[in-house]
N, C-alpha and C positions, 0 to 999 in steps of 0.2 A: 504493500500500500504506500510505503514511504520512499520507494526507490527513486522517483524523480526528484523529490525534495532532498533526499540524502545525497544524490549525485551533485546537485547544485551547491549544497553547503560544503561538501568535501572539496569541490573545485575552488570554492571561495577561500577555504582555509589552507589549501595547498601552498599558496604563495607565502602566507603568514608564517607557517612552520619553518620555513627556510631562512627567516630573518633573525639576525642576532638581537635586534631591538625593534620595538614598535613605536611609531609616532602617532599623534592624534590624527594625522592625515591617513595613515595606514588603517587605523581602526575605523574612521569614518567611511572610508571606501569599502571596507569589509562589511560594515553595517548596512550600507546601501545595497550590496549584493544579497545580504541575508534578507533584507526587506523585500526585494524582488522575488527571491526564492519562496518566501512565505506567502506572498500574494498570489504567485503562480500556483501554489499548492491549495489555494482557495481558503486560506485562513482569514477569519473575519478581521476587517481593517482595525477596529478598536483593539483587538487582541494583539495584532502586529505592532501597533504603536506602543502599547504597554510593555510588550516583550522587549522591543528594541531599547526603550528607555531604561528598563532594568539592566539590560546587558551593558549599555553605554555607561551607566553610573559606576558599575564595577570595572569595566574595561579600561577606563581612563585613570583608574587609581593605581596605587602601588602594587596591587595584586598582579597586574600584568606588566606595567612599565618597568618594574624593578626585578622581574622574574628572570631566572637564568634561561628559561625556555619560554619567552613571551608568547609565541604562537600557540604552544600547547596550553599555556595558562588561559589564553583567550577561548580556545575550544572548550576547556573545562567549564568556563563561565557559561558559554552557550548551552552546554550539556546540562548544567545545574538549573539554568532558567527554563529549559525545555521541560525538565522534571517538574519544576514549580508550576509551569503552565498547565500541565496535565494532571497534577495532583502529586503530593509528596510521596505517597506510597499506595500500594494496592489496598483497596477497600473491599473487604470480604462481605459476603451476604450476611445480614443480621438475621439469624434464625433463632435468636434467644427469646422464644415466646412459648406459651403453653401450646403443646402440639394439638392440631397441626399448624405449623407456621405457613401462612398463606403468601404465595408469591404471585402477583398479578402482572401479566405481560400486556403492554399496550403499544400501539404504533399504527402507522399507516399500512394500507394494503400493499403487499409485495415486498415488505421489509424483511420477511423471513421469520415472523413470530412463531408459526407452527413448528417449523424445524428447530428453531431456537428453544422452544419449550421442551422438545424431546432431548436436545443436546444438554440442556440444563438438568433435566431429570437424570440423564445418564451420568453426568458429572457428580451430582449429589449422591446418587445411589452407589457409584463405584468408588469415588474418592472420599466422600464424607460418610459413607455407609448409612445413608438415610433411607427410610421407607417412604417412597414418593408415590403420590397419586396425581395423575394427569386428567384434566378435563378441558373441554372446549365449549365456549358459549357463542361461537361464531355460527349462527343459524342462517346466515345470509349467503356466504360463499359456498357454492356447490362442492360437496365432498370434503369440506374443511374438517368436519368432525371425523369422517372416516380416515382421512389422512393422518390425523393425530392418533387415532386408534391403532393404525398399522405401525406407526412410528413407535408407539408405546410398547408394542409387541417386540419390535426390533431391539429396543434398549432394555427389555425385560422389566418394565415397571407397570403398575396397575393403572387402569383407565376406567373412567365412569362417565356416562353421559345419559342422564335421566331428566326429563322435563321438556316443556314446549317453549319456554321463554328463557332468555339469558339469566334472569334472576332466579327462576326455578331450578335451572341446571346448576348454578353456582351454589344455591342453598342445599340441594341434594348432595352434591359432591362434598361440601363442607361437613354435612352430617355423617356421610359415609366415612370420611377420613377420621372423624372423631371416634366412631364406633369401631373401626378396623385398626385403630392405633397407628395411623400414618404419621410420620414426622413432618412431612412437607406436602402441601397441596399447591400445584402449579396450575394457574388458570390462563388459558389462551383466549384472548378476546378478539372480537371482530375489528377489522380495519376498514378504512375508506380510502378513496383515491386522494382525498384532501381533508384537511381539518374542517368539521362542520358541527353545528350545534347539537344535532341529533345524536351523533356518535359520542360527543362529550357528555351529554346528559345520561346516556346509557352507561358510560364508564363510571360516572359519579355515583349512579344508583348501585352499580355492582360494588364499587369501593365501600359504600356504606353498609352493604349486606355482609361482605366477607371480612372487612377490616384487615386488609393485608399488612403484614409487617414490612414487605418489600413491594414497591410498585416500580417496575422497571420498564423503561422506554426502549423498545427495540427499533433500531434505525439502520437503514442501508447506508454504509459509509460512502457509497458511490454518489450519493446525492449532494455531497458537499455542504454548502451553506444552507440549503433547504433543510438538511438534517438538523442544523442548529436552530433554525426558526421553528420547525415543528416541535422540537424538544421543548423549547420555551413555551409554546402554546399548550402542550400537554401538561407541563409542570404547573401552569396557572390553574388548570382544571383539577389536577389530581395530586399535587405535591409529590412529585417523583422522588424516589430514593436513589436512583442510579440509572445508568444507560448501558445497553448492550449494542456494540457496533457489529453489524453483520457484513459479510463479503469483504472482510479486511484483507483477504488473500488476493484480491483483484488488483486492478490498476488504478484504484482511487488515489487521489492526490494527497490525502491525509489531512485536509483542512478541517474536517469534522472532528477528528480525534484531538486536534490541537486547539479547537475553539470551544467545544461543548462545555468543558469544565469552567472556563472563564465567563462564558455568556450565561449559562444556567446555574452555575454553582453546584451542579450535580456530578458526581464522579462516574467515570466509565468503569464498569466492574468486569466486563468480559468482552473478548473479541471473538467473533465467528471467523474461523480460518479455513473453511472448506465446506464441502457438502456432506461429509460423513457425520454420523452422530457423535463421534469422538472429537470433532473439530471445533471445540469451544475452549478457550483458555483464559485464565484470569488476566486482567490488564495490569501490568506493572509499569508505571511511568518511567522509572529509571532504566528498565530494560529496553523499552521502546525508544527512549532517547539515545541509548547506546547504539541501537541498531540503525537509527537515522544517521548517526555520525560515523558509521562504519566500525564501531567498536565491538560489535557482536553481542551475543547474549549467551554466555557460557553456562550460567546457572539455569536458564531456560532449557538449554540443550541437554544438560545432565538430567533435569527433571523429565524431559521428553523421553530420554532413553530409559529411565527407571520405570516410567509408566507403560511403555510400549514394547520393550524387549522381553520376550518370553524367556525367563531365566531357566526354566526346566529344559527347553529345547537347546539353549546355549550350553548347559551342563552336559547334555547328551552328546553334542558335537565334540566338546572338550574331552569327554571320556573316550569317545571313539578314536580321537587322535592319539590319546595317551596309550591306547591299546595297539597302536601301530596301524590302524585301519586308515585307508585313504580318504581324503576330502573329495567328495564327488559333487556332481551337479545338483543332486537333491539337497545337499547341505548348502550349496551356494544359493540355490533358489530360496531356501528358507531364510537365509541372511538378507537377501534382496527384498523379500516380502516384509521383513521387519523394518527395513529402511523405508519402504513405501508407507507403512503404517505411521511413520513419523513425518510424513509429508514429502517423501522422496528426497533425492540429493539436493534439489533446489531449496526445499524447506529447511534442511539441516545446514546447508551452506549459508543461508540467510542469517543464522545465529553464530557463525564462526567469526571471530575477530579478524579483520583484514581481508575478508572474503571479497570486498569491493575492489581490492587491488589485484585480484587474479586476472589472468588474460581473458579477454572477451570470449574466446573460443571455449575455454573451460567452463565459464559461467553459462554460456548458451547451451552447452552439452548437458549440464546439470539441470537447468531449467526446462530443457526440452523433453523431459520424460525418459531419461536414459535408463533408469532402473526398470521402467515399464517395458521398454524394448528388450532388455536383457531377459526379463521374466518371460516375455512372449516367445523368445527364441528357445529358451529352456523348455517351455511347455510344449513346443513343437517337436521335441526329441522323444524318442521311445524310452521306456524304462531302462532298456539295455544300453542305449546310447548315453544316458545320464550316468550310468555306473561305469561304462567303459568308453570314454570319449575317443580313444584311439581308433575305433571302428569307423568313425565318421570320415568318409571319403567324398569324392565329387558328387555322386548322385544323392547321397544322404544330405549333404550340405544344401543342395538345390531344393530338395524336398522341405527341409527345415526352414529355409529362407522363404519359400512360397507359403508355408503354413503360418509363419509369423509376420508376414507382410514386410519383410526386410530384404536386404541384398545378401548374396553369398559373402561379400566382403565383410559384412557385419558379423556373420557367423564365424568367419575366419578370425576376426579381431577378438571376438569373445573367447574362442578356443585358445588363442595366444595369451589373453589376459588370465584365463583360468589356469593354464599351465604354469604361469608365473606365480599365481596364488598358491597352487599346490606345492611348489618349491618352498614358498614361505612357510606353509603349514608344516612341512617336514622339518624345517629348522626348529620348530617349537617342541619337537619330541625330544625327550631325554634331558640330561643336565645342561643348564645354560641355554635352554631353548629360546627364551625371549631375546637374549643377547645376540644369538646367532641370527634371529629374524631381523633384528634392528640393523645388524651388519649387512644383511641382504638388502634391506630397504635403502641403506646408505649407498650401496653399490649401484642400485637402480636409480639413484637420483633423489630418493626420499619422496614423501608425499608431494605431489605436484611436480616432481622432477621429470627429467626427460624420459626415464624408463618406467615410471610408476604405472602399474597396470590399469588404473582407473582414470588416467588423464584423458 
């Protein structure tokens, strides 16, 4: 979401970091570029003015001008002010209420409320270990209730929809959640194409009936400043407690994320980062600021790995290698599938420090669904071919390429990469295995080096 803004800011700071000292003129020029970058990202003008004023006050002081590394000191100030702009820290859901804690989702039509309801239910049930009940009071959009029913089944949480009117459905669900001892009740509400009095009146009535402890505004981050204006309108009617930005994995310019907190005073609590039911992550202003400025999000990456890597499967592969059995394409595919569950190579690369400095060819390959292509090639192999890659000759390669929608050259490249990976795995067997493997990596040019198999 922030790629365009991040690229502009990094280009602005590149000249500053090479200077031994900064002058008022250097700083003023940099601030002009930052202003243009923020406006192009669709950040609200009052927010831009306030942000630049805060940066300028700190930038012309001793903190920067007397620093041994003034360029880096300036970047740190921008990073700190970005964090302040979006909120000092992640604000968790407040579920400290007598069960069930009611979470009401509101927003315009098309923002992704229904899928967000399921994503939030999945997150609360798997990470917070809460018993969640889902219900939908959207009686206007065709199949909206059925969509949430199916999604609730996918994420393995309870669903209830009884009643003819939104108020009756909400009352029934609340009573059911009390009787069945659910910890959380999530209510998906109806949306409209634009803010109107009828919708707001219905939402206010629902709010009075269920007394939600959290009223979250779900907004499409692609709508830019429209997102901020609609958030302000909903807040006037409902007293929002937070915001969920959806479609944050798209090419939105990031203005909504940088503006909403300052304009509405309401924190962004979650980001929707994809279509899958697992693709909802807490919003951490410090991590987002680091990613905008190319510093990565190592903590987020570690948490992603801990959540998504199947430790049992990893242990089985490790035990297999220790017994001297070979690393085959079945094992390789399992590793690739786990990478895909974390957003693919592109999603992981986005959180690595310095990833923005990688060659364009490497970034394009990672963002272009490389793991998906590799999995497709492996899926096109027979079980025998996955266990014994040496049998793959010309005719087999052509069949695999045709079955996976790739070229024979792609199959050859994968086989070469896999052969190199097998050699590394063999280095891990026995005493000093890790040291041997690192030596192998060094000889191949290291990660990202000329011979590294996944370059």
